[in-house]
Each structure stands twice: as structure tokens, then as C-alpha cells.
C-alpha positions as CSV (number, residue, x, y, z in Angstrom):
1,M,-30.9,1.0,-22.0
2,A,-33.3,3.6,-22.0
3,V,-32.0,7.2,-20.7
4,Q,-33.2,8.0,-17.2
5,K,-35.2,11.1,-17.3
6,L,-34.2,14.1,-14.9
7,Y,-36.8,14.7,-12.3
8,A,-35.4,17.7,-10.2
9,G,-38.3,19.6,-9.2
10,V,-37.3,20.2,-5.5
11,K,-33.9,21.6,-6.7
12,L,-35.3,23.7,-9.5
13,R,-37.8,25.3,-7.1
14,E,-34.8,25.8,-4.3
15,T,-32.6,27.6,-7.1
16,R,-35.6,30.0,-8.1
17,Q,-36.3,30.9,-4.3
18,K,-32.6,31.4,-3.7
19,I,-32.4,34.0,-6.8
20,G,-35.6,35.7,-5.7
21,L,-37.5,35.2,-9.0
22,S,-41.1,34.6,-9.5
23,Q,-42.4,31.7,-11.4
24,K,-43.3,34.2,-14.3
25,D,-39.7,35.6,-14.5
26,F,-38.0,32.5,-13.9
27,A,-39.9,30.8,-16.9
28,A,-38.8,33.6,-19.0
29,K,-35.3,33.3,-18.1
30,L,-35.4,30.0,-19.0
31,G,-37.3,30.2,-22.2
32,V,-40.1,28.1,-21.3
33,S,-43.8,28.7,-20.6
34,L,-45.0,29.3,-16.9
35,P,-47.3,26.2,-17.0
36,Y,-44.4,24.1,-18.2
37,L,-42.1,25.4,-15.4
38,N,-44.8,24.7,-12.8
39,Q,-45.0,21.2,-14.1
40,M,-41.1,20.7,-13.8
41,E,-40.9,22.0,-10.1
42,N,-43.7,19.6,-9.2
43,N,-42.0,16.7,-10.9
44,H,-44.8,16.4,-13.5
45,R,-42.5,16.8,-16.2
46,P,-38.7,15.9,-16.3
47,V,-36.3,18.9,-16.6
48,S,-35.5,19.4,-20.3
49,T,-32.0,20.1,-21.8
50,T,-33.1,23.4,-22.6
51,V,-33.5,24.4,-19.0
52,V,-30.4,22.7,-17.9
53,L,-28.4,24.7,-20.6
54,A,-30.4,27.9,-19.5
55,L,-29.4,27.2,-15.9
56,A,-25.9,27.0,-16.7
57,Q,-26.0,30.0,-19.3
58,E,-28.1,32.4,-17.3
59,F,-26.9,31.6,-13.8
60,G,-23.8,29.9,-13.9
61,F,-25.4,26.9,-12.1
62,D,-23.8,23.8,-11.8
63,V,-26.1,21.6,-13.3
64,T,-24.5,18.4,-11.7
65,E,-26.2,19.5,-8.5
66,L,-29.5,18.7,-10.2
67,T,-28.7,15.0,-9.9
68,S,-26.6,15.1,-6.9
69,G,-27.6,15.1,-3.1
70,D,-30.0,13.2,-1.3
71,S,-32.4,11.6,-3.7
72,E,-30.6,8.5,-4.8
73,R,-29.3,8.1,-1.2
74,M,-32.8,8.1,0.2
75,V,-34.3,5.9,-2.8
76,S,-31.4,3.4,-1.6
77,D,-31.9,3.6,2.1
78,M,-35.7,3.5,1.6
79,R,-35.4,0.2,-0.2
80,E,-33.3,-1.4,2.2
81,A,-35.6,-0.4,4.8
82,L,-38.6,-1.7,2.9
83,A,-36.8,-5.0,2.5
84,D,-37.7,-5.8,6.3
85,P,-40.1,-8.7,6.7
86,I,-42.7,-6.3,8.2
87,F,-43.2,-4.6,4.8
88,T,-43.9,-8.0,2.8
89,D,-46.5,-7.4,0.2
90,M,-46.8,-4.0,0.6
91,A,-43.6,-2.5,-0.6
92,P,-44.1,0.7,-3.1
93,S,-42.5,0.5,-6.6
94,L,-39.1,1.9,-7.2
95,A,-41.2,4.6,-9.1
96,D,-43.0,5.7,-6.2
97,L,-40.0,5.8,-4.1
98,R,-38.0,8.1,-6.5
99,L,-41.0,10.5,-6.5
100,T,-41.2,10.4,-2.9
101,A,-37.6,11.1,-2.4
102,S,-37.9,14.1,-5.1
103,N,-41.3,15.4,-4.1
104,A,-41.4,14.8,-0.3
105,P,-37.9,14.3,1.0
106,G,-39.2,15.2,4.5
107,M,-41.5,12.5,4.5
108,A,-38.6,10.1,3.5
109,R,-36.2,11.1,6.3
110,A,-39.3,10.7,8.7
111,F,-39.9,7.2,7.4
112,L,-36.4,6.4,7.6
113,A,-36.0,7.6,11.3
114,L,-39.3,5.7,12.2
115,H,-37.8,2.4,10.6
116,R,-34.6,3.1,12.3
117,A,-36.3,3.3,15.7
118,Y,-38.4,0.3,15.1
119,R,-35.3,-1.8,14.2
120,Q,-33.3,-0.6,17.0
121,S,-36.4,-1.2,19.6
122,H,-36.7,-4.7,18.0
123,E,-33.1,-5.8,18.5
124,R,-33.0,-4.4,21.9
125,L,-36.1,-6.1,23.0
126,A,-34.5,-9.4,21.1
127,S,-31.5,-9.4,22.7
128,M,-32.8,-7.9,26.3
129,D,-29.4,-6.2,26.7
130,E,-29.6,-2.9,28.9
131,A,-33.3,-2.7,27.6
132,L,-34.7,-2.3,31.0
133,G,-35.3,1.3,32.3
134,R,-34.1,2.8,28.8
135,A,-37.7,3.0,27.1
136,G,-37.0,6.8,26.5
137,D,-33.8,5.9,24.6
138,Q,-35.2,3.3,22.3
139,T,-36.5,5.8,19.6
140,R,-33.1,7.5,19.3
141,P,-30.6,6.4,16.4
142,S,-27.2,5.5,17.9
143,P,-24.9,8.5,18.4
144,W,-22.7,6.8,15.7
145,E,-25.4,6.3,13.2
146,E,-26.5,9.8,13.5
147,V,-23.0,11.2,12.8
148,R,-22.6,8.6,9.9
149,D,-25.9,10.1,8.4
150,F,-24.7,13.6,9.0
151,F,-21.8,13.2,6.8
152,H,-23.7,10.9,4.3
153,Y,-26.3,13.6,3.5
154,C,-23.8,16.3,3.3
155,D,-22.1,14.5,0.1
156,N,-19.0,14.0,2.8
157,Y,-18.2,17.6,2.1
158,I,-18.2,20.2,4.7
159,D,-17.8,23.8,2.8
160,A,-16.7,26.0,6.0
161,V,-14.2,23.4,7.4
162,D,-13.0,22.7,3.9
163,R,-12.2,26.2,3.0
164,A,-10.8,26.9,6.4
165,A,-8.3,24.2,5.9
166,E,-7.6,25.4,2.4
167,N,-6.9,29.1,3.5
168,F,-4.7,27.7,6.2
169,A,-2.5,25.9,3.5
170,K,-2.3,28.9,1.5
171,T,-1.0,30.6,4.6
172,H,1.4,28.1,5.3
173,A,3.8,26.5,2.7
174,N,4.4,23.6,5.1
175,V,1.3,23.0,7.0
176,V,2.8,20.6,9.3
177,Q,5.4,23.2,10.5
178,G,2.6,25.8,10.5
179,A,0.5,23.8,12.9
180,T,3.4,23.3,15.1
181,D,4.0,27.2,15.2
182,V,0.4,27.9,15.8
183,L,0.1,25.3,18.5
184,A,3.3,26.7,20.0
185,D,1.9,30.0,20.2
186,H,-1.0,28.5,22.2
187,G,2.0,27.3,24.4
188,I,1.8,23.9,23.5
189,T,4.7,21.5,23.2
190,I,4.6,18.5,20.8
191,R,6.5,15.5,21.7
192,Q,7.2,11.9,20.2
193,T,6.6,9.6,22.8
194,Q,6.8,5.7,23.5
195,M,3.3,4.8,24.2
196,Q,0.3,2.6,22.9
197,A,-2.1,5.6,22.5
198,L,-1.6,7.4,19.0
199,R,-2.2,11.1,20.2
200,R,-2.7,12.4,23.8
201,F,-3.3,16.0,24.7
202,D,-2.7,17.1,28.3
203,K,-4.8,20.1,29.0
204,S,-3.0,20.8,32.3
205,T,0.6,20.8,31.0
206,K,-0.4,21.8,27.5
207,T,1.7,18.7,26.2
208,L,0.6,17.2,22.9
209,D,2.2,13.5,22.7
210,I,2.1,11.5,19.5
211,S,3.3,7.9,19.3
212,E,7.0,7.4,18.3
213,T,5.7,4.6,16.2
214,A,3.2,6.7,14.1
215,S,4.3,6.9,10.4
216,R,5.0,10.6,9.3
217,A,1.8,10.8,7.4
218,T,0.0,9.8,10.5
219,T,2.1,12.4,12.7
220,A,1.0,15.1,10.2
221,F,-2.5,14.2,10.3
222,Q,-2.8,13.8,14.4
223,T,-0.9,17.4,14.6
224,L,-3.4,19.1,12.3
225,L,-6.3,17.3,13.8
226,Q,-5.4,18.8,17.4
227,L,-4.8,22.3,15.6
228,A,-8.3,22.1,14.3
229,L,-9.7,21.2,17.9
230,L,-7.9,24.0,19.7
231,H,-7.3,26.9,17.0
232,Y,-10.3,26.4,15.0
233,D,-13.0,25.3,17.9
234,D,-15.2,28.2,17.2
235,L,-15.6,27.1,13.5
236,L,-16.4,23.5,14.6
237,E,-18.7,24.6,17.4
238,A,-20.8,26.6,14.8
239,T,-21.1,23.9,12.4
240,L,-22.1,21.5,15.2
241,D,-24.8,24.2,16.0
242,L,-26.1,24.1,12.5
243,A,-26.1,20.1,12.6
244,R,-28.5,20.1,15.8
245,F,-27.4,16.6,17.0
246,S,-29.9,15.1,19.5
247,T,-27.2,13.8,21.9
248,D,-24.0,15.3,23.4
249,E,-22.5,11.9,22.5
250,A,-23.3,12.6,18.8
251,R,-22.1,16.2,18.9
252,A,-18.8,15.0,20.5
253,I,-18.2,12.3,17.7
254,A,-18.9,14.7,15.0
255,K,-16.6,17.3,16.4
256,I,-13.8,14.7,16.1
257,G,-15.0,13.8,12.4
258,L,-15.1,17.6,11.7
259,A,-11.4,17.8,13.1
260,N,-10.5,14.8,11.0
261,Y,-12.0,16.5,7.9
262,F,-9.9,19.7,8.7
263,A,-6.7,17.6,8.8
264,G,-7.1,15.9,5.6
265,A,-8.3,19.0,3.8
266,A,-5.5,21.1,5.2
267,L,-2.7,18.1,3.8
268,M,-4.7,18.2,0.6
269,P,-6.1,21.6,-0.1
270,Y,-8.9,21.5,-2.4
271,G,-8.2,23.3,-5.5
272,R,-4.4,22.3,-5.6
273,F,-5.4,18.5,-4.8
274,L,-8.3,18.4,-7.5
275,D,-5.7,20.2,-9.9
276,R,-3.2,17.7,-9.6
277,A,-5.5,14.6,-9.2
278,R,-6.8,15.6,-12.8
279,A,-3.2,16.2,-14.1
280,L,-2.1,12.6,-12.8
281,R,-5.2,11.1,-13.9
282,H,-6.1,9.8,-10.4
283,D,-2.8,7.8,-9.9
284,L,-3.1,7.2,-6.4
285,E,0.6,6.2,-5.6
286,R,1.7,9.5,-7.3
287,L,-0.6,11.5,-5.3
288,E,0.6,9.5,-2.0
289,A,4.2,10.7,-2.9
290,E,3.3,14.3,-3.9
291,F,1.0,15.0,-0.7
292,G,3.0,12.8,1.9
293,C,-0.5,11.1,2.8
294,S,-1.5,7.5,3.2
295,L,-3.1,5.6,0.4
296,E,-6.7,5.7,2.5
297,Q,-6.1,9.4,3.1
298,I,-5.7,9.9,-0.7
299,C,-8.8,8.0,-1.3
300,H,-11.1,9.3,1.4
301,R,-10.1,13.0,-0.1
302,L,-11.0,12.0,-3.6
303,S,-14.5,11.2,-2.3
304,T,-14.9,14.7,-0.7
305,L,-14.2,16.5,-3.7
306,Q,-17.9,17.9,-4.1
307,R,-17.5,21.8,-3.7
308,P,-20.3,23.4,-5.8
309,G,-19.0,24.9,-9.0
310,A,-15.8,22.9,-8.7
311,K,-16.7,19.3,-8.4
312,G,-14.4,16.4,-9.0
313,I,-15.2,13.1,-10.0
314,P,-18.0,11.5,-8.1
315,F,-16.3,8.6,-6.4
316,F,-17.6,5.8,-4.2
317,F,-15.3,4.8,-1.1
318,V,-15.5,2.2,1.2
319,R,-13.4,0.5,4.0
320,V,-14.1,-3.1,5.1
321,D,-12.5,-5.4,7.6
322,Q,-11.8,-9.0,7.3
323,A,-15.2,-10.0,8.1
324,G,-16.6,-7.9,5.3
325,T,-18.0,-5.5,7.9
326,I,-18.1,-1.9,6.4
327,T,-16.2,0.5,8.7
328,K,-16.0,3.5,6.4
329,R,-18.4,4.2,3.6
330,H,-19.4,7.4,1.4
331,S,-20.7,7.6,-2.2
332,A,-21.2,10.5,-4.4
333,T,-22.5,8.1,-7.1
334,R,-25.5,6.2,-7.4
335,L,-24.1,3.2,-5.9
336,Q,-25.1,3.3,-2.3
337,F,-23.9,0.8,0.0
338,A,-26.0,-1.1,2.7
339,R,-26.4,0.7,6.1
340,Y,-26.4,-2.2,8.1
341,G,-24.0,-5.4,7.6
342,G,-21.4,-6.0,5.0
343,A,-20.8,-5.5,1.2
344,C,-21.6,-7.7,-1.9
345,P,-19.3,-10.5,-1.8
346,L,-18.6,-10.5,-5.4
347,W,-16.9,-7.1,-5.2
348,N,-13.3,-7.0,-5.5
349,V,-12.8,-5.2,-2.1
350,H,-12.9,-8.7,-0.4
351,R,-10.7,-10.3,-2.6
352,A,-8.0,-7.4,-1.9
353,F,-7.0,-9.2,1.6
354,E,-5.8,-12.3,-1.0
355,T,-3.1,-10.1,-2.7
356,P,-1.6,-7.7,-0.3
357,G,0.3,-4.8,-1.6
358,R,-1.5,-5.3,-5.1
359,F,-4.0,-3.2,-6.8
360,L,-7.3,-5.0,-8.0
361,L,-9.3,-3.6,-10.9
362,Q,-12.9,-4.6,-11.5
363,L,-15.6,-3.7,-14.0
364,A,-18.7,-4.0,-12.2
365,Q,-22.6,-3.5,-13.1
366,T,-25.2,-3.4,-10.4
367,P,-28.8,-4.4,-11.1
368,D,-29.8,-1.0,-12.3
369,G,-27.6,-1.2,-15.4
370,V,-25.1,1.2,-14.2
371,K,-21.4,0.3,-14.7
372,Y,-18.6,1.2,-12.7
373,I,-14.6,1.0,-12.2
374,S,-13.7,-0.2,-8.9
375,I,-10.1,0.0,-7.6
376,A,-9.2,-2.1,-4.4
377,R,-6.4,-2.7,-2.2
378,D,-5.4,-4.0,1.2
379,V,-4.2,-1.7,4.0
380,S,-2.6,-2.9,7.1
381,K,-1.9,-0.6,10.1
382,S,1.0,-2.0,12.1
383,G,1.0,-1.7,15.8
384,G,4.5,-0.3,15.6
385,Y,6.5,-3.1,17.6
386,F,6.9,-6.6,18.0
387,G,3.8,-8.5,19.1
388,A,1.5,-5.6,18.5
389,P,-1.9,-6.5,16.9
390,V,-2.1,-5.6,13.1
391,Q,-5.2,-3.6,12.1
392,R,-6.1,-5.2,8.5
393,Y,-8.6,-3.6,6.2
394,A,-9.3,-3.4,2.5
395,I,-10.5,-0.1,0.7
396,A,-12.2,0.4,-2.7
397,L,-12.5,3.7,-4.6
398,G,-14.7,3.8,-7.8
399,C,-16.6,5.7,-10.1
400,D,-19.2,5.4,-13.0
401,V,-17.3,3.9,-16.2
402,A,-18.4,7.1,-18.2
403,H,-15.1,8.8,-16.3
404,A,-12.8,6.0,-17.4
405,G,-10.9,8.7,-19.5
406,D,-9.8,10.4,-16.2
407,L,-8.5,7.3,-14.8
408,V,-5.1,5.8,-15.4
409,Y,-6.3,2.4,-14.2
410,A,-8.9,2.1,-17.0
411,D,-6.1,2.0,-19.9
412,A,-5.7,-1.7,-19.6
413,L,-9.4,-2.6,-19.1
414,D,-11.9,-3.7,-21.9
415,L,-14.4,-1.2,-21.4
416,N,-16.6,-2.4,-24.5
417,N,-16.7,-5.8,-23.6
418,T,-20.1,-6.4,-21.9
419,K,-19.0,-9.8,-20.5
420,A,-16.1,-8.1,-18.7
421,Y,-18.3,-6.6,-16.2
422,E,-19.1,-8.6,-13.0
423,P,-22.5,-8.4,-11.4
424,I,-22.5,-6.9,-8.1
425,G,-25.4,-5.6,-5.7
426,I,-26.0,-3.7,-2.6
427,S,-27.2,-6.5,-0.1
428,C,-28.6,-9.9,-0.8
429,R,-32.0,-8.8,0.8
430,I,-32.6,-6.2,-1.8
431,C,-30.6,-7.6,-4.9
432,E,-32.8,-8.7,-7.8
433,R,-30.6,-11.0,-9.3
434,K,-32.1,-14.5,-9.4
435,T,-29.1,-16.8,-10.1
436,C,-26.3,-15.2,-7.9
437,H,-24.1,-18.0,-6.9
438,Q,-23.0,-16.1,-3.7
439,R,-26.5,-15.1,-2.5
440,S,-26.6,-15.8,1.3
441,V,-30.3,-15.2,1.8
442,P,-33.6,-14.8,-0.5
443,P,-34.6,-11.4,-2.0
444,L,-37.4,-10.4,0.4
445,E,-39.4,-8.8,-2.5
446,R,-39.5,-12.0,-4.3
447,R,-41.6,-15.0,-4.1
448,L,-39.6,-18.6,-3.8
449,H,-40.5,-21.6,-5.6
450,I,-39.0,-24.7,-3.9
451,N,-38.6,-27.9,-6.1
452,P,-37.4,-31.0,-4.1
453,D,-36.2,-32.7,-7.3
454,K,-34.1,-30.1,-8.6
455,R,-31.2,-28.5,-7.2
456,D,-29.6,-25.6,-9.1
457,V,-27.2,-22.9,-8.1
458,L,-29.6,-21.9,-5.4
459,P,-31.8,-24.4,-3.5
460,Y,-34.9,-22.4,-4.8
461,D,-36.3,-20.5,-7.8
462,V,-36.5,-16.7,-7.4
463,G,-40.1,-15.7,-8.7
464,E,-41.4,-12.4,-10.0
């Protein structure tokens, strides 16, 4: 497979501007000519190996940032949007999409916002649910989608909140006791109470009730979440001001999300957690035991380790319900999940429901040729009493196979056997595979050939 060239003109230009150098001085520092630098900044030429090394040596630049960020996510999002039937016969090539994401990210975001507005308007008109009298709202993303995209395009890493949580953990050897003490300083009493709600804070009585059926990990998490909402309110509000959400509902949802982020980062402080994850070769069960967190909390935290200059393995993390609907998703890898609907049925995350309590390992390959390791397991959340409904999910954590040496789970896998890699995709509408036996709908970018005298894996042949 040909090595993909690195076009990172926007980030190269941003780096130069942050340092405060002219193109001439920057070119001299990098050891290239001024015209060559100009061509790289405008994505007319790929960033050379010489420049990558010079960035690291001269400026201490984390070169992984050249390939991280919005570009791959925007390409994936645009491909999915362009698979909409309204774009039939006019979809641009993948090369054009990559150029747009690299050279004109603002235009790409505007296009995605426009398509999202069209999709929402179309769905509302089709169902006629609450459509009358709400014309002004039809061009807005839902608050949930707006918040989801905020975390998505921040690489699921919020620096100010993460560092505040890490500093709190350094100050308090036992973060849960520390949170309890700080809340007590605010006059707040914590009680374990028999109730259906998981957490309930009464401002009038300054009482924080946590369900007595909650696990130890959940109780710790909810205590720290309440600490973030009260003691770190100024920090959360300042972060929300920078995000500029369009509605009060989105801002409120995002505040809960930031408080959740603080709780996880306090229980698993960045530097210590990253060091232990590396030392244990990302053994999830050992990390669970050491940090006193749930498996889902451990996996989610691993997917947030994207601090500039101290990045962990770029993981993807996803949670699905039994219907296959994605309820949590994040990817620091090139693998991007479908924004709407479920995940590829060939992915091992769906099979995790069949083998409760066991880790499932999978070697997978996406249509672009990238190979991944995926670790999946079911997670059940009991209601805590007889007859209470049980929430059942499956989660998957994975990364590029290039990081296999850092994962204990890869030791038993035959990484060099090309037949061991199962073909997976993002969603059927944009998947390019022609003979997938699990395809639910035809790919919208391909013509179909129907032969009434032949029935193969699919009832049609997928053309070019």
C-alpha cells in the first residue's frame, strides 16, 4: 500500500504564526527555501520528513499534532453527508474532500452545518411532529448534537478542566475524601439514600443524596461530579463561554459533560494514569483494580489522553445498546463512526452481548486499508434491587495495529496474517465493499446492476 502523504498546511501556518516568525525566518529555521515553505503552507506540497524533524528539534513541536485534529473527522463527516441521495451524481472525490478539510476547514464546517439543518428540516417535515410554529428552530442542530460535536472536535480532551482535576488529585491523596471535605466546607452533607435517582442535590438544605445501590466507583464519580459543579463552577462557566453554544439547553448539557470530564480526570489523573497504562500495557482489568473505576470509565479515559506533548495511544471508544445504536463515541484515530444510526454489524462490539463477562478481540480492516485492534465487552448496569430494569451496553476500545506492541491483548493475535483481519466499515451507505454479506442498503455512490437470473450474496451487483 502506498504511504499516505502528509498535507498539513493549515497547522504548519498556525505554528509559524504562534511562534511569531515570518515565512522567511521560519523557512530558514526549518532548512527549506521560502518558495518550498509557501507551497507546503498552501498544501501544494506535502510536509517533508526534514521539516517534521526540524519542527521537533528546533521548536519542540509534538509532530503527532500535524495528523491529529479535525481533518480526518471532517472528511469522514463530509463523506457521510454527501452520501445523502440529494447529492447523487455530484459527490466530489475523496482527494477533493481532503483538500477542503485541510485548506478550508471553515467551509467544511459550514457545509456540514448546512446539511445538518437540511436533514433536520426534512425529518421534521416528514413526520410533522412539532413542526408547526417552529420554523425558526429548524435550522439549528439539536442541543445534544451541538454538545456532541463540541467534544468531538476537541479530541475529547479539555485541557483546562483536565489540568484542574489533575491538580486536585495531587493535592488530595484520596480524591473522594478530598471532595467530601471540600463539599463540607461549602456546608454540604453527603448521604447514602434509598431512592431511584442516582444523585440528587438539594440547594435549600445543602444535602447531596447518592443512591445506596450505587457501586463504589459510581459513588466516587458522582461525588466528584458534584464537586466540579459547585467548587469549580467558574472554570466550567469560562470554558462554556469559549465554546459559544447557540442555546441555553446545549450549554446546560455541556456543563454536565464538563463536570463528568472533571470527575473522570480526578479519579484517573492524566500523568499518573498515562504512566500506569503504559507500564501495564493497557491491561484494562488491572487499571480497573488500581484506580477503583469501572471498565467503561477506564476505556473512556484512555480515549481522552490527547494532551499536546504528552499524548497516549490514539484510541477509539464506542458504546452501543442492544439495538446497535451508538450512545457514546469518540475516535482519536482515522476510524470515524457514523454520526447517525448504528455501527457496522461486522464489528465485534455487537457480538459482545453474546458472551457476557468476556473480552472479545478482533483484528479489523477498514475500506481505506487501515488495520485496527478492537477490544469489546458487554457492560451491564443493574438497577440495584429485584425487579429493577437492567441497562445493557457493549463497549469497544481499539487502535491502529501499529500500536500492537503496547497492548497486552495483541500478544495472542496473529498480526502478520492478512486473512485474520475482518472487513468492517463505517455505515453501509458510504461503505465501498461490493460483496459484504451483512450489507443493509446499497452504497449511494455506486450504480447497481440487477440481474433477475442470478442471486448472489446480494440481490444486486455493485458497480464502479
